[in-house]
C-alpha positions, 0 to 999 in steps of 0.5 A: 934521373931515375924515370918515375911512372908519371914520366913513363906515362908522359913518354908513352903518350909522347908528351913533352916534359922536363924532369927536374930534381932537388936535393932532399933527405931520403923519404922527408918531404919538404913544402912546396914553396921550399921546393920552388926555391930549391929549383929556382922557380917562381912559386906561382909556377910550381904546383902541389897535388891535393886529394879530397873526399866528398861525403859519399866517399868519392875522391877528387884531385886539386892541383894548386900553386904551392903558395896557395891554399885550397878552397874546399867550397869552391872545389866542391862547387866546381866537382858539383858535389855537396862538400869536400874535405882533405883525406887524412895523410895516412890514406894517401898511399893506399888510395893514390899509390903516392906518399906525401911530398911525392903525389903526382896527378899522373899515375895514381892507382886509379884516376880521379876527376882532377882540377887544376887551378885556372892560374896554371893557364897563365904560364907557358909551363907548370911544375909539380911532383913527378911521383916521388919526393925530390922529382918534379915534372916541368910541362905545358898545363894544357897537355895534362888534359891529353892523359887525365880528366882535367878541368881548369877552375878557380879553386884556391882561396882568395 
């Protein structure tokens, strides 16, 4: 398996993880529920990385289960900002360095405040993008706090 930038960062910090791959068409992203099925994992353990922007052009990252929708009001309250909206897909690469379907909370061009949905703490591990389409990282969710500014909050829609 080819190491991604996110994996190299985990290796540098000696944080245990497992790299996983799933079959895909080059450059074509698939939805997270499909990824969970392809890797044979419960979709409540597979998370997606979403990037939001507030009314003052500050960026924030939310990591939620793939089968859930982000509650922008809950996320704004948790980040203590007036309001949030999803960034347009065309802005993802210039802002994060990642493309849609390959966005990892680890290794973005700039580190943004990050919320991982509180449901992650119900799992001994979570799985999220390894930084490119077809690659996933499986690790203990609390280990994320060792490398990025993470808080755990309820930010998915009920």
